[in-house]
N, C-alpha and C positions, 0 to 999 in steps of 0.2 A: 536560573539554571547555573550550576557550578561549572567553572572553567575546567577543562580537561588538562592533565599534565602534558607537557610537550612531547613525551614519548608515545602517547596514544595517537591513533589515527585521526586525521583531520578531514572532515568533509567540508567542502566549500561550495556553496550554492551560487551559481552564476546566472544572472538574468540580464542579458545585453539590452541596452536601451534601444537598439535597432529592431528588436522583436516586440510584439505586443506584450503588455504586462501579463504575467502569468496569474491565473486564478486557480488555486488548488493544486499547483504543481510547480516545479522549478525547471527552467529550460535546460540547465546542465548542472551536474554535480561532479566535482573532482574529489578524488580520494588519495590520501597519502598514508603510508604505513598501515599496520594492522593486518588482519586476515579476512578473507572473503567468506561470506556465508550465502549460499544459494538456497533460497526458500522455495519449496515446492508449491505448486498451485493449491490454494485452499478455497473450498466452497463453503456453503453454509451448513455443513454437517454438524449435528450436535454430538454429544458423547456416545449416543447409541447408534450413530451412523445414519441418521435420518436428516433430511433437509428441514430446517426450521420453518415453521408456518409463517405466512405473511408474504409480502411482495418484495420488490427490489430493495427498499431501504432496510428491511429486517434481514434479508439475506446478505446485503453488503456489510451490515454491522457484524454479523456472525462470521463471515468470511474474513473480515479484517481482524476480529478477535482471534480467530484461528491462526492467521498469519503471525500476529504479534505473540501468540502463545509459543509458536515454533521458534520465533526469533528470541524470545526470552529464554527458552530451553537451551538455545545455543550460546547463551551468555550476552545477548544484545538487548537493546532498547529501541523504541521507535526512532529516536534521533540518529541511530546508526544506519537507517535505511538510505541507500544511495539510489535505488531504482525500484519501482513497482509497476507492474503491468496489470491492468484490469481487463479481463475478458468478459463480455456480456452478450447474452442472446438477444438483447433489446436495447440498442443504442438510443432510440427515441425515448424510452422510459428512463434510461440513465440521465439523459439531458433534462427531461422533465423533473427529475428528482435531484438535480445537481446541488441545489442549495442545501437540501436535507442531508445528502450524502457528504457534503463538505462539513456540515456540523458534526456528523458522526465521526468523520476522520479527525477533526480537531479535538473532539472529546476523547478519542481513543489514542491518537498518535501525536497530537500537538500541531504546531504551526511550522515546524521545520520540514517542509515538503521535499520529498525525493523527486528525481526526474521520473515522470510518469507517462504512460501511454494507455489509451483506451482502444480496445480492439473488439469489433463486432464479430461474433461467431455464430454459426448455424445452431450448434448445441454444445453442451459440455458433457463430461463423462456421465454424470448423473443427470438424467433427462429433466428432473425437477429443478435443477440448479439454474439460476438466472445470472449468476456472476461468479467469477473466480479471480483471485488475486495471487500473483507470485512476486518474488522480489529478490534483490541482492542487497546485502548489508556489509559494512566494513566494521570489524570489531578490533579491539586492542589485542 
């Protein structure tokens, strides 16, 4: 990865030794400089507005792709993500697929994890949606 010029924002990932080692997230992220981008919740909608077929891993992959598409359109990249919230209608399924979801994340967004939270919800806007991702990024 190429170093950023000093005038660009810096995200610093903080994982205190007093907390359990993070897996697939960072405990805290500090940001200096730049401009904030607030990314709306993205589900697994395809270009025609339909939820992609398949289960949670397929929906997670598409929702993440949609989130990263919005981020790129705003001028950012995955390493600019400071915070991501994952909303799911099935926390047990999310936990069961955690390793696969981690591989999807790393393939799409790399290993510079943002601060993250997983929230179980009763349902999402589209009843067929199993997962929704929103986020905050810091751009130059």
